[in-house]
Backbone and ligand atoms as CSV (ligand in chain L), in Angstrom:
chain,resi,resn,atom,element,x,y,z
A,1,MET,N,N,91.052,27.809,121.280
A,1,MET,CA,C,89.735,27.319,121.703
A,1,MET,C,C,89.831,26.635,123.052
A,2,GLU,N,N,88.878,26.903,123.895
A,2,GLU,CA,C,88.785,26.135,125.130
A,2,GLU,C,C,87.317,25.826,125.379
A,3,ILE,N,N,87.073,24.782,126.162
A,3,ILE,CA,C,85.701,24.304,126.373
A,3,ILE,C,C,84.993,25.155,127.431
A,4,GLU,N,N,83.833,25.645,127.068
A,4,GLU,CA,C,82.971,26.348,128.028
A,4,GLU,C,C,82.306,25.302,128.926
A,5,LEU,N,N,82.328,25.557,130.221
A,5,LEU,CA,C,81.740,24.606,131.157
A,5,LEU,C,C,80.418,25.117,131.714
A,6,LEU,N,N,79.621,24.193,132.248
A,6,LEU,CA,C,78.332,24.534,132.850
A,6,LEU,C,C,78.494,25.751,133.756
A,7,GLY,N,N,77.623,26.724,133.584
A,7,GLY,CA,C,77.750,27.977,134.324
A,7,GLY,C,C,78.127,29.109,133.374
A,8,SER,N,N,78.762,28.770,132.260
A,8,SER,CA,C,79.095,29.772,131.248
A,8,SER,C,C,77.807,30.242,130.564
A,9,GLY,N,N,77.626,31.552,130.488
A,9,GLY,CA,C,76.443,32.102,129.846
A,9,GLY,C,C,76.376,31.773,128.359
A,10,LEU,N,N,77.535,31.543,127.760
A,10,LEU,CA,C,77.549,31.252,126.313
A,10,LEU,C,C,76.803,29.971,125.981
A,11,LEU,N,N,76.815,29.030,126.930
A,11,LEU,CA,C,76.128,27.755,126.679
A,11,LEU,C,C,74.613,27.933,126.652
A,12,ARG,N,N,74.143,29.101,127.124
A,12,ARG,CA,C,72.714,29.351,127.230
A,12,ARG,C,C,72.181,30.289,126.152
A,13,GLN,N,N,73.078,30.718,125.260
A,13,GLN,CA,C,72.648,31.626,124.184
A,13,GLN,C,C,72.371,30.852,122.911
A,14,LYS,N,N,71.485,31.429,122.112
A,14,LYS,CA,C,71.186,30.843,120.818
A,14,LYS,C,C,72.293,31.239,119.842
A,15,ALA,N,N,72.786,30.274,119.082
A,15,ALA,CA,C,73.846,30.557,118.113
A,15,ALA,C,C,73.250,31.152,116.835
A,16,GLU,N,N,74.060,31.924,116.136
A,16,GLU,CA,C,73.594,32.604,114.916
A,16,GLU,C,C,73.963,31.823,113.661
A,17,PRO,N,N,73.163,31.975,112.611
A,17,PRO,CA,C,73.499,31.288,111.359
A,17,PRO,C,C,74.870,31.714,110.840
A,18,VAL,N,N,75.537,30.787,110.191
A,18,VAL,CA,C,76.801,31.087,109.505
A,18,VAL,C,C,76.423,31.645,108.136
A,19,GLN,N,N,76.841,32.881,107.892
A,19,GLN,CA,C,76.424,33.521,106.640
A,19,GLN,C,C,77.469,34.538,106.219
A,20,PRO,N,N,78.234,34.310,105.148
A,20,PRO,CA,C,78.242,33.092,104.312
A,20,PRO,C,C,79.142,32.030,104.934
A,21,ILE,N,N,79.113,30.822,104.347
A,21,ILE,CA,C,79.997,29.749,104.809
A,21,ILE,C,C,81.333,29.926,104.089
A,22,GLY,N,N,82.192,30.750,104.668
A,22,GLY,CA,C,83.475,31.077,104.038
A,22,GLY,C,C,84.519,29.999,104.275
A,23,HIS,N,N,85.648,30.174,103.602
A,23,HIS,CA,C,86.740,29.198,103.705
A,23,HIS,C,C,87.235,29.010,105.133
A,24,GLU,N,N,87.071,30.071,105.938
A,24,GLU,CA,C,87.582,29.954,107.309
A,24,GLU,C,C,86.895,28.828,108.074
A,25,TYR,N,N,85.703,28.422,107.605
A,25,TYR,CA,C,84.994,27.363,108.312
A,25,TYR,C,C,85.655,26.000,108.168
A,26,ARG,N,N,86.507,25.841,107.131
A,26,ARG,CA,C,87.240,24.574,107.020
A,26,ARG,C,C,88.199,24.449,108.197
A,27,LYS,N,N,88.880,25.549,108.472
A,27,LYS,CA,C,89.846,25.552,109.587
A,27,LYS,C,C,89.105,25.449,110.932
A,28,ILE,N,N,88.016,26.195,111.049
A,28,ILE,CA,C,87.237,26.152,112.296
A,28,ILE,C,C,86.757,24.725,112.563
A,29,ALA,N,N,86.243,24.072,111.517
A,29,ALA,CA,C,85.741,22.703,111.670
A,29,ALA,C,C,86.882,21.764,112.053
A,30,ASP,N,N,88.041,21.927,111.410
A,30,ASP,CA,C,89.199,21.080,111.743
A,30,ASP,C,C,89.616,21.284,113.204
A,31,ASP,N,N,89.636,22.541,113.626
A,31,ASP,CA,C,90.019,22.836,115.011
A,31,ASP,C,C,89.018,22.208,115.987
A,32,MET,N,N,87.733,22.280,115.625
A,32,MET,CA,C,86.719,21.700,116.517
A,32,MET,C,C,86.851,20.176,116.577
A,33,ILE,N,N,87.192,19.569,115.448
A,33,ILE,CA,C,87.369,18.106,115.437
A,33,ILE,C,C,88.592,17.731,116.287
A,34,ASP,N,N,89.651,18.528,116.197
A,34,ASP,CA,C,90.833,18.286,117.040
A,34,ASP,C,C,90.464,18.372,118.521
A,35,MET,N,N,89.664,19.372,118.819
A,35,MET,CA,C,89.232,19.596,120.200
A,35,MET,C,C,88.377,18.420,120.691
A,36,LEU,N,N,87.538,17.939,119.810
A,36,LEU,CA,C,86.674,16.794,120.108
A,36,LEU,C,C,87.537,15.575,120.427
A,37,HIS,N,N,88.570,15.356,119.605
A,37,HIS,CA,C,89.455,14.207,119.832
A,37,HIS,C,C,90.212,14.368,121.148
A,38,ALA,N,N,90.678,15.598,121.404
A,38,ALA,CA,C,91.434,15.851,122.639
A,38,ALA,C,C,90.571,15.543,123.865
A,39,GLY,N,N,89.277,15.832,123.763
A,39,GLY,CA,C,88.368,15.590,124.887
A,39,GLY,C,C,87.786,14.195,124.881
A,40,LYS,N,N,88.180,13.390,123.890
A,40,LYS,CA,C,87.655,12.031,123.713
A,40,LYS,C,C,86.125,12.046,123.685
A,41,GLY,N,N,85.600,13.031,122.995
A,41,GLY,CA,C,84.148,13.137,122.887
A,41,GLY,C,C,83.668,12.626,121.544
A,42,VAL,N,N,82.363,12.697,121.336
A,42,VAL,CA,C,81.782,12.256,120.071
A,42,VAL,C,C,81.087,13.399,119.335
A,43,GLY,N,N,80.923,14.549,119.994
A,43,GLY,CA,C,80.297,15.686,119.333
A,43,GLY,C,C,80.686,16.971,120.044
A,44,LEU,N,N,80.731,18.069,119.277
A,44,LEU,CA,C,81.099,19.360,119.868
A,44,LEU,C,C,80.418,20.463,119.051
A,45,ALA,N,N,79.781,21.388,119.745
A,45,ALA,CA,C,79.046,22.463,119.074
A,45,ALA,C,C,79.734,23.808,119.301
A,46,GLY,N,N,79.556,24.722,118.351
A,46,GLY,CA,C,80.186,26.038,118.410
A,46,GLY,C,C,80.131,26.699,119.779
A,47,PRO,N,N,78.950,26.844,120.389
A,47,PRO,CA,C,78.872,27.539,121.680
A,47,PRO,C,C,79.759,26.912,122.760
A,48,GLN,N,N,80.053,25.616,122.629
A,48,GLN,CA,C,80.910,24.959,123.631
A,48,GLN,C,C,82.346,25.442,123.575
A,49,VAL,N,N,82.726,26.057,122.432
A,49,VAL,CA,C,84.074,26.629,122.340
A,49,VAL,C,C,83.971,28.150,122.176
A,50,GLY,N,N,82.830,28.701,122.598
A,50,GLY,CA,C,82.659,30.153,122.588
A,50,GLY,C,C,82.391,30.734,121.213
A,51,LEU,N,N,82.114,29.878,120.254
A,51,LEU,CA,C,81.804,30.333,118.899
A,51,LEU,C,C,80.281,30.304,118.737
A,52,MET,N,N,79.658,31.486,118.744
A,52,MET,CA,C,78.198,31.532,118.784
A,52,MET,C,C,77.586,31.444,117.383
A,53,LYS,N,N,78.003,30.412,116.662
A,53,LYS,CA,C,77.541,30.159,115.304
A,53,LYS,C,C,76.938,28.769,115.221
A,54,ARG,N,N,76.056,28.600,114.214
A,54,ARG,CA,C,75.351,27.327,114.087
A,54,ARG,C,C,76.226,26.304,113.355
A,55,ILE,N,N,77.112,25.731,114.108
A,55,ILE,CA,C,78.013,24.695,113.591
A,55,ILE,C,C,78.254,23.660,114.684
A,56,PHE,N,N,78.253,22.387,114.292
A,56,PHE,CA,C,78.733,21.357,115.211
A,56,PHE,C,C,79.439,20.252,114.439
A,57,VAL,N,N,80.282,19.522,115.155
A,57,VAL,CA,C,81.000,18.403,114.549
A,57,VAL,C,C,80.677,17.147,115.340
A,58,VAL,N,N,80.684,16.024,114.623
A,58,VAL,CA,C,80.379,14.736,115.236
A,58,VAL,C,C,81.406,13.736,114.726
A,59,HIS,N,N,81.941,12.936,115.617
A,59,HIS,CA,C,82.821,11.853,115.183
A,59,HIS,C,C,82.512,10.597,115.971
A,60,ILE,N,N,81.832,9.684,115.292
A,60,ILE,CA,C,81.449,8.413,115.892
A,60,ILE,C,C,82.479,7.378,115.460
A,61,GLU,N,N,82.875,6.529,116.383
A,61,GLU,CA,C,83.852,5.506,116.058
A,61,GLU,C,C,83.391,4.695,114.852
A,62,GLY,N,N,84.312,4.450,113.926
A,62,GLY,CA,C,83.989,3.632,112.765
A,62,GLY,C,C,83.519,4.417,111.557
A,63,SER,N,N,83.364,5.751,111.704
A,63,SER,CA,C,83.008,6.547,110.528
A,63,SER,C,C,83.788,7.853,110.533
A,64,ALA,N,N,83.765,8.542,109.426
A,64,ALA,CA,C,84.542,9.779,109.300
A,64,ALA,C,C,83.894,10.898,110.110
A,65,PRO,N,N,84.673,11.897,110.512
A,65,PRO,CA,C,84.081,13.056,111.201
A,65,PRO,C,C,83.092,13.769,110.277
A,66,LEU,N,N,82.023,14.281,110.857
A,66,LEU,CA,C,81.010,15.011,110.090
A,66,LEU,C,C,80.924,16.440,110.604
A,67,VAL,N,N,80.703,17.367,109.672
A,67,VAL,CA,C,80.548,18.780,110.021
A,67,VAL,C,C,79.144,19.211,109.602
A,68,PHE,N,N,78.431,19.844,110.514
A,68,PHE,CA,C,77.073,20.323,110.244
A,68,PHE,C,C,77.050,21.835,110.451
A,69,ILE,N,N,76.761,22.570,109.369
A,69,ILE,CA,C,76.657,24.024,109.476
A,69,ILE,C,C,75.212,24.422,109.130
A,70,ASN,N,N,74.658,25.333,109.898
A,70,ASN,CA,C,73.260,25.768,109.727
A,70,ASN,C,C,72.304,24.574,109.616
A,71,PRO,N,N,72.403,23.632,110.537
A,71,PRO,CA,C,71.583,22.420,110.443
A,71,PRO,C,C,70.113,22.661,110.782
A,72,SER,N,N,69.261,21.863,110.149
A,72,SER,CA,C,67.847,21.797,110.555
A,72,SER,C,C,67.468,20.334,110.651
A,73,ILE,N,N,66.894,19.969,111.778
A,73,ILE,CA,C,66.325,18.623,111.889
A,73,ILE,C,C,64.949,18.699,111.242
A,74,ILE,N,N,64.797,18.006,110.118
A,74,ILE,CA,C,63.564,18.160,109.335
A,74,ILE,C,C,62.607,16.991,109.534
A,75,GLY,N,N,63.048,15.998,110.284
A,75,GLY,CA,C,62.138,14.898,110.597
A,75,GLY,C,C,62.652,14.101,111.774
A,76,THR,N,N,61.712,13.604,112.587
A,76,THR,CA,C,62.108,12.747,113.707
A,76,THR,C,C,61.153,11.554,113.750
A,77,SER,N,N,61.654,10.425,114.202
A,77,SER,CA,C,60.806,9.239,114.317
A,77,SER,C,C,59.830,9.422,115.480
A,78,GLN,N,N,58.714,8.731,115.389
A,78,GLN,CA,C,57.789,8.740,116.527
A,78,GLN,C,C,58.349,7.900,117.651
A,79,GLU,N,N,59.116,6.890,117.260
A,79,GLU,CA,C,59.723,6.016,118.261
A,79,GLU,C,C,60.749,6.794,119.076
A,80,LEU,N,N,60.669,6.633,120.387
A,80,LEU,CA,C,61.618,7.277,121.292
A,80,LEU,C,C,62.526,6.213,121.902
A,81,THR,N,N,63.746,6.609,122.217
A,81,THR,CA,C,64.633,5.690,122.937
A,81,THR,C,C,65.299,6.425,124.086
A,82,ARG,N,N,65.741,5.654,125.068
A,82,ARG,CA,C,66.497,6.222,126.195
A,82,ARG,C,C,67.941,5.817,126.038
A,83,TYR,N,N,68.826,6.746,126.329
A,83,TYR,CA,C,70.245,6.504,126.124
A,83,TYR,C,C,71.006,7.377,127.103
A,84,GLU,N,N,72.115,6.872,127.576
A,84,GLU,CA,C,72.893,7.646,128.533
A,84,GLU,C,C,73.752,8.678,127.782
A,85,GLU,N,N,73.665,9.939,128.205
A,85,GLU,CA,C,74.420,11.016,127.565
A,85,GLU,C,C,75.351,11.689,128.563
A,86,GLY,N,N,76.409,12.245,128.009
A,86,GLY,CA,C,77.317,13.090,128.774
A,86,GLY,C,C,77.622,14.294,127.908
A,87,CYS,N,N,78.397,15.223,128.429
A,87,CYS,CA,C,78.671,16.450,127.678
A,87,CYS,C,C,80.050,16.987,128.062
A,88,LEU,N,N,80.833,17.369,127.079
A,88,LEU,CA,C,82.171,17.904,127.367
A,88,LEU,C,C,82.088,19.162,128.229
A,89,SER,N,N,80.936,19.823,128.211
A,89,SER,CA,C,80.767,21.039,129.012
A,89,SER,C,C,80.291,20.748,130.429
A,90,ILE,N,N,79.949,19.477,130.691
A,90,ILE,CA,C,79.503,19.082,132.037
A,90,ILE,C,C,80.240,17.799,132.409
A,91,PRO,N,N,81.574,17.878,132.513
A,91,PRO,CA,C,82.349,16.654,132.710
A,91,PRO,C,C,81.952,15.911,133.974
A,92,GLY,N,N,81.923,14.599,133.848
A,92,GLY,CA,C,81.655,13.756,135.007
A,92,GLY,C,C,80.198,13.463,135.240
A,93,ILE,N,N,79.329,14.050,134.431
A,93,ILE,CA,C,77.889,13.853,134.629
A,93,ILE,C,C,77.307,13.044,133.463
A,94,TRP,N,N,76.548,12.040,133.821
A,94,TRP,CA,C,75.892,11.190,132.834
A,94,TRP,C,C,74.443,11.019,133.227
A,95,ALA,N,N,73.545,10.978,132.236
A,95,ALA,CA,C,72.148,10.716,132.559
A,95,ALA,C,C,71.431,10.160,131.343
A,96,GLU,N,N,70.461,9.306,131.623
A,96,GLU,CA,C,69.646,8.741,130.541
A,96,GLU,C,C,68.634,9.772,130.085
A,97,ILE,N,N,68.594,9.991,128.771
A,97,ILE,CA,C,67.703,10.988,128.196
A,97,ILE,C,C,66.858,10.311,127.120
A,98,GLU,N,N,65.593,10.679,127.078
A,98,GLU,CA,C,64.707,10.128,126.052
A,98,GLU,C,C,64.649,11.075,124.861
A,99,ARG,N,N,64.836,10.526,123.686
A,99,ARG,CA,C,64.771,11.317,122.441
A,99,ARG,C,C,64.260,10.425,121.315
A,100,PRO,N,N,63.838,11.063,120.199
A,100,PRO,CA,C,63.485,10.264,119.020
A,100,PRO,C,C,64.640,9.335,118.613
A,101,ALA,N,N,64.282,8.136,118.147
A,101,ALA,CA,C,65.299,7.131,117.815
A,101,ALA,C,C,66.053,7.494,116.540
A,102,SER,N,N,65.379,8.168,115.603
A,102,SER,CA,C,66.057,8.537,114.357
A,102,SER,C,C,65.625,9.923,113.911
A,103,VAL,N,N,66.495,10.546,113.134
A,103,VAL,CA,C,66.227,11.903,112.644
A,103,VAL,C,C,66.672,12.045,111.196
A,104,ARG,N,N,66.068,12.989,110.526
A,104,ARG,CA,C,66.567,13.422,109.222
A,104,ARG,C,C,67.040,14.852,109.397
A,105,ILE,N,N,68.259,15.106,108.982
A,105,ILE,CA,C,68.839,16.440,109.168
A,105,ILE,C,C,69.377,16.964,107.848
A,106,GLN,N,N,69.186,18.262,107.686
A,106,GLN,CA,C,69.694,18.951,106.506
A,106,GLN,C,C,70.723,19.958,107.026
A,107,ALA,N,N,71.852,20.069,106.324
A,107,ALA,CA,C,72.890,21.010,106.767
A,107,ALA,C,C,73.844,21.271,105.616
A,108,TRP,N,N,74.857,22.076,105.871
A,108,TRP,CA,C,75.934,22.329,104.914
A,108,TRP,C,C,77.216,21.809,105.544
A,109,ASN,N,N,78.124,21.295,104.694
A,109,ASN,CA,C,79.400,20.840,105.241
A,109,ASN,C,C,80.410,21.986,105.236
A,110,ALA,N,N,81.646,21.694,105.647
A,110,ALA,CA,C,82.663,22.747,105.784
A,110,ALA,C,C,83.066,23.341,104.441
A,111,GLN,N,N,82.738,22.629,103.356
A,111,GLN,CA,C,83.017,23.153,102.015
A,111,GLN,C,C,81.836,23.975,101.487
A,112,GLY,N,N,80.809,24.119,102.313
A,112,GLY,CA,C,79.647,24.900,101.898
A,112,GLY,C,C,78.665,24.129,101.030
A,113,LYS,N,N,78.798,22.802,101.008
A,113,LYS,CA,C,77.878,21.970,100.205
A,113,LYS,C,C,76.721,21.473,101.071
A,114,PRO,N,N,75.483,21.640,100.567
A,114,PRO,CA,C,74.339,21.143,101.341
A,114,PRO,C,C,74.220,19.626,101.268
A,115,PHE,N,N,73.709,19.046,102.342
A,115,PHE,CA,C,73.465,17.599,102.346
A,115,PHE,C,C,72.298,17.284,103.276
A,116,THR,N,N,71.710,16.126,103.053
A,116,THR,CA,C,70.648,15.626,103.929
A,116,THR,C,C,71.087,14.257,104.417
A,117,LEU,N,N,70.869,13.983,105.680
A,117,LEU,CA,C,71.334,12.734,106.266
A,117,LEU,C,C,70.223,12.117,107.116
A,118,ASP,N,N,70.022,10.823,106.934
A,118,ASP,CA,C,69.134,10.070,107.827
A,118,ASP,C,C,70.008,9.365,108.847
A,119,ALA,N,N,69.734,9.612,110.103
A,119,ALA,CA,C,70.591,9.052,111.150
A,119,ALA,C,C,69.771,8.283,112.161
A,120,GLU,N,N,70.382,7.219,112.672
A,120,GLU,CA,C,69.760,6.459,113.766
A,120,GLU,C,C,70.838,6.076,114.762
A,121,GLY,N,N,70.431,5.433,115.827
A,121,GLY,CA,C,71.402,4.968,116.819
A,121,GLY,C,C,72.168,6.114,117.456
A,122,ILE,N,N,73.455,5.869,117.719
A,122,ILE,CA,C,74.271,6.869,118.420
A,122,ILE,C,C,74.368,8.155,117.612
A,123,LEU,N,N,74.469,8.018,116.292
A,123,LEU,CA,C,74.596,9.215,115.460
A,123,LEU,C,C,73.375,10.130,115.628
A,124,ALA,N,N,72.178,9.545,115.599
A,124,ALA,CA,C,70.954,10.345,115.772
A,124,ALA,C,C,70.947,11.018,117.143
A,125,ARG,N,N,71.428,10.295,118.118
A,125,ARG,CA,C,71.478,10.797,119.489
A,125,ARG,C,C,72.413,12.006,119.596
A,126,VAL,N,N,73.611,11.848,119.048
A,126,VAL,CA,C,74.599,12.923,119.156
A,126,VAL,C,C,74.145,14.148,118.348
A,127,ILE,N,N,73.568,13.923,117.180
A,127,ILE,CA,C,73.079,15.043,116.367
A,127,ILE,C,C,72.055,15.863,117.161
A,128,GLN,N,N,71.149,15.186,117.851
A,128,GLN,CA,C,70.118,15.913,118.602
A,128,GLN,C,C,70.721,16.669,119.787
A,129,HIS,N,N,71.690,16.033,120.431
A,129,HIS,CA,C,72.368,16.674,121.567
A,129,HIS,C,C,73.099,17.940,121.090
A,130,GLU,N,N,73.805,17.827,119.967
A,130,GLU,CA,C,74.568,18.982,119.462
A,130,GLU,C,C,73.642,20.074,118.949
A,131,ASN,N,N,72.576,19.664,118.280
A,131,ASN,CA,C,71.628,20.653,117.763
A,131,ASN,C,C,71.015,21.456,118.912
A,132,ASP,N,N,70.778,20.792,120.028
A,132,ASP,CA,C,70.286,21.484,121.223
A,132,ASP,C,C,71.258,22.575,121.666
A,133,HIS,N,N,72.562,22.284,121.592
A,133,HIS,CA,C,73.558,23.284,122.010
A,133,HIS,C,C,73.390,24.584,121.225
A,134,LEU,N,N,72.984,24.484,119.961
A,134,LEU,CA,C,72.842,25.690,119.130
A,134,LEU,C,C,71.669,26.550,119.599
A,135,GLU,N,N,70.775,25.920,120.382
A,135,GLU,CA,C,69.613,26.645,120.930
A,135,GLU,C,C,69.834,27.049,122.387
A,136,GLY,N,N,71.019,26.788,122.891
A,136,GLY,CA,C,71.288,27.110,124.302
A,136,GLY,C,C,70.702,26.091,125.255
A,137,VAL,N,N,70.418,24.892,124.720
A,137,VAL,CA,C,69.799,23.839,125.535
A,137,VAL,C,C,70.846,22.761,125.860
A,138,LEU,N,N,70.883,22.344,127.117
A,138,LEU,CA,C,71.807,21.290,127.554
A,138,LEU,C,C,71.018,20.015,127.841
A,139,PHE,N,N,71.699,18.866,127.765
A,139,PHE,CA,C,70.963,17.602,127.929
A,139,PHE,C,C,70.297,17.500,129.298
A,140,ILE,N,N,70.895,18.134,130.296
A,140,ILE,CA,C,70.296,18.054,131.635
A,140,ILE,C,C,68.954,18.786,131.699
A,141,ASP,N,N,68.727,19.706,130.744
A,141,ASP,CA,C,67.429,20.404,130.703
A,141,ASP,C,C,66.297,19.440,130.366
A,142,ARG,N,N,66.660,18.305,129.774
A,142,ARG,CA,C,65.640,17.348,129.352
A,142,ARG,C,C,65.316,16.331,130.440
A,143,LEU,N,N,65.931,16.496,131.601
A,143,LEU,CA,C,65.627,15.633,132.747
A,143,LEU,C,C,64.464,16.231,133.536
A,144,PRO,N,N,63.711,15.383,134.257
A,144,PRO,CA,C,62.713,15.915,135.188
A,144,PRO,C,C,63.431,16.805,136.211
A,145,GLU,N,N,62.729,17.812,136.717
A,145,GLU,CA,C,63.380,18.832,137.539
A,145,GLU,C,C,64.150,18.256,138.742
A,146,GLY,N,N,63.556,17.292,139.420
A,146,GLY,CA,C,64.210,16.732,140.603
A,146,GLY,C,C,65.540,16.095,140.261
A,147,LYS,N,N,65.518,15.326,139.194
A,147,LYS,CA,C,66.723,14.623,138.743
A,147,LYS,C,C,67.769,15.644,138.266
A,148,ARG,N,N,67.296,16.671,137.574
A,148,ARG,CA,C,68.206,17.707,137.069
A,148,ARG,C,C,68.927,18.403,138.232
A,149,ASN,N,N,68.155,18.751,139.257
A,149,ASN,CA,C,68.756,19.412,140.415
A,149,ASN,C,C,69.793,18.519,141.078
A,150,LYS,N,N,69.511,17.224,141.098
A,150,LYS,CA,C,70.456,16.276,141.692
A,150,LYS,C,C,71.773,16.254,140.920
A,151,VAL,N,N,71.669,16.177,139.592
A,151,VAL,CA,C,72.923,16.074,138.831
A,151,VAL,C,C,73.703,17.395,138.862
A,152,ILE,N,N,72.986,18.512,138.929
A,152,ILE,CA,C,73.690,19.801,139.023
A,152,ILE,C,C,74.423,19.889,140.360
A,153,ALA,N,N,73.745,19.436,141.423
A,153,ALA,CA,C,74.379,19.452,142.745
A,153,ALA,C,C,75.612,18.557,142.749
A,154,LYS,N,N,75.517,17.418,142.086
A,154,LYS,CA,C,76.642,16.482,142.004
A,154,LYS,C,C,77.799,17.146,141.257
A,155,TYR,N,N,77.462,17.807,140.170
A,155,TYR,CA,C,78.496,18.484,139.377
A,155,TYR,C,C,79.177,19.571,140.207
A,156,GLU,N,N,78.384,20.332,140.932
A,156,GLU,CA,C,78.955,21.429,141.727
A,156,GLU,C,C,79.820,20.902,142.865
A,157,ARG,N,N,79.402,19.784,143.437
A,157,ARG,CA,C,80.221,19.173,144.500
A,157,ARG,C,C,81.577,18.759,143.942
A,158,ARG,N,N,81.567,18.157,142.772
A,158,ARG,CA,C,82.819,17.736,142.149
A,158,ARG,C,C,83.669,18.948,141.791
A,159,ALA,N,N,83.013,19.987,141.277
A,159,ALA,CA,C,83.752,21.180,140.854
A,159,ALA,C,C,84.413,21.851,142.059
A,160,ALA,N,N,83.757,21.737,143.218
A,160,ALA,CA,C,84.285,22.375,144.429
A,160,ALA,C,C,85.300,21.482,145.124
A,161,GLY,N,N,85.402,20.252,144.657
A,161,GLY,CA,C,86.202,19.257,145.367
A,161,GLY,C,C,87.680,19.236,145.047
A,162,GLY,N,N,88.240,20.360,144.674
A,162,GLY,CA,C,89.680,20.422,144.496
A,162,GLY,C,C,90.146,20.176,143.071
A,163,GLY,N,N,89.192,20.038,142.179
A,163,GLY,CA,C,89.553,19.967,140.762
A,163,GLY,C,C,90.088,18.628,140.310
A,164,LYS,N,N,89.972,17.609,141.163
A,164,LYS,CA,C,90.478,16.305,140.749
A,164,LYS,C,C,89.563,15.669,139.706
A,165,ALA,N,N,88.279,15.692,140.010
A,165,ALA,CA,C,87.346,15.037,139.090
A,165,ALA,C,C,86.978,15.945,137.921
A,166,VAL,N,N,86.986,17.235,138.155
A,166,VAL,CA,C,86.565,18.148,137.098
A,166,VAL,C,C,87.750,19.032,136.695
A,167,PRO,N,N,88.209,18.892,135.465
A,167,PRO,CA,C,89.343,19.698,135.039
A,167,PRO,C,C,89.001,21.174,135.034
A,168,GLY,N,N,89.961,22.010,135.336
A,168,GLY,CA,C,89.759,23.454,135.279
A,168,GLY,C,C,89.576,23.886,133.841
A,169,LYS,N,N,89.163,25.109,133.685
A,169,LYS,CA,C,88.842,25.595,132.357
A,169,LYS,C,C,90.063,25.600,131.444
A,170,ASN,N,N,91.218,25.855,132.005
A,170,ASN,CA,C,92.412,25.932,131.175
A,170,ASN,C,C,93.326,24.724,131.324
A,171,GLY,N,N,92.934,23.834,132.189
A,171,GLY,CA,C,93.797,22.691,132.424
A,171,GLY,C,C,93.022,21.405,132.250
A,172,GLY,N,N,93.731,20.333,132.125
A,172,GLY,CA,C,93.080,19.042,132.031
A,172,GLY,C,C,92.325,18.886,130.738
A,173,VAL,N,N,91.799,17.740,130.574
A,173,VAL,CA,C,91.044,17.459,129.353
A,173,VAL,C,C,89.652,17.039,129.763
A,174,PRO,N,N,88.650,17.888,129.550
A,174,PRO,CA,C,87.305,17.511,129.955
A,174,PRO,C,C,86.918,16.175,129.344
A,175,GLY,N,N,86.396,15.317,130.148
A,175,GLY,CA,C,85.888,14.062,129.618
A,175,GLY,C,C,86.920,12.954,129.597
A,176,ALA,N,N,88.187,13.298,129.826
A,176,ALA,CA,C,89.229,12.282,129.720
A,176,ALA,C,C,89.025,11.152,130.717
A,177,GLU,N,N,88.389,11.484,131.828
A,177,GLU,CA,C,88.205,10.444,132.831
A,177,GLU,C,C,87.214,9.383,132.363
A,178,LYS,N,N,86.568,9.649,131.259
A,178,LYS,CA,C,85.587,8.678,130.767
A,178,LYS,C,C,86.183,7.662,129.807
A,179,THR,N,N,87.466,7.808,129.525
A,179,THR,CA,C,88.115,6.872,128.620
A,179,THR,C,C,87.862,5.445,129.064
A,180,GLY,N,N,87.459,4.634,128.144
A,180,GLY,CA,C,87.295,3.233,128.489
A,180,GLY,C,C,85.939,2.879,129.033
A,181,ARG,N,N,85.103,3.875,129.220
A,181,ARG,CA,C,83.747,3.544,129.651
A,181,ARG,C,C,82.991,2.961,128.476
A,182,ALA,N,N,81.873,2.386,128.778
A,182,ALA,CA,C,81.114,1.653,127.765
A,182,ALA,C,C,80.952,2.466,126.490
A,183,ALA,N,N,81.312,1.858,125.384
A,183,ALA,CA,C,81.235,2.537,124.092
A,183,ALA,C,C,79.782,2.771,123.700
A,184,ALA,N,N,78.880,2.110,124.404
A,184,ALA,CA,C,77.461,2.246,124.053
A,184,ALA,C,C,76.897,3.601,124.478
A,185,ARG,N,N,77.644,4.312,125.290
A,185,ARG,CA,C,77.153,5.624,125.705
A,185,ARG,C,C,77.293,6.598,124.556
A,186,ALA,N,N,76.408,7.570,124.539
A,186,ALA,CA,C,76.459,8.563,123.463
A,186,ALA,C,C,77.236,9.781,123.937
A,187,GLY,N,N,77.942,9.643,124.993
A,187,GLY,CA,C,78.349,10.777,125.792
A,187,GLY,C,C,79.466,11.643,125.303
A,188,ASP,N,N,79.745,12.591,126.131
A,188,ASP,CA,C,80.806,13.565,125.889
A,188,ASP,C,C,80.586,14.301,124.598
A,189,SER,N,N,79.418,14.806,124.482
A,189,SER,CA,C,79.144,15.569,123.291
A,189,SER,C,C,78.635,16.938,123.671
L,1,NI,NI,NI,77.181,18.606,124.948
C-alpha cells in the first residue's frame, strides 16, 4: 500500500460497496491502520491507498482504532463547527473547514458486524472527512474557490520545491512533518 497524493485520479472516484465483507477485510483494515500510524494520521480511507472500496479507518488518541465498512451518515447536527483539517493525501496543507458538530453513522466493522455510532468532536470531524473520500471529495473542495486555489497553489509550490516539504510517492512519510503540532487539529486524515 502507498498513499495516493493530490492529483491522483483515484482520489476523485467514488468507491464501491464492499460485498461481501470477507475475512480479507480484517487484514486490509489492519494494514490500513498500520499505514495510518506510519503517517501519524487520524483517519485513512480506501481510495487513499488505491483501494476503491467503501472502507475507512479512524484512530483518535485515547481510544481504540475503528473500522467503518459501507458506512452511511444517517444523521447530522444542525450545529456547525469550524476546525482545522489536513489530509495524508495533501501533505503540508491545513485549512479550517465548517461541518456539522456531530453525526450518527451506521457501518460494519472488519468482522462484518453492523454498528451505529454517535460521534462528536474530533471523531465526528474525522468520520466526515473520511466519508467524503469515499465519494471522491477532498476537504479542500469544501473551501471557497479563492481559498481553495490558494492552498492548491501552495501545495504545488511545495511539491515542486525539491521534495523537502512534500514526501515523494514512494519515499518519506506523508504527514510526518506535522508531528508535534497541536493535538486539537483533526488533521492528516
Ligand atoms: Ni484525507
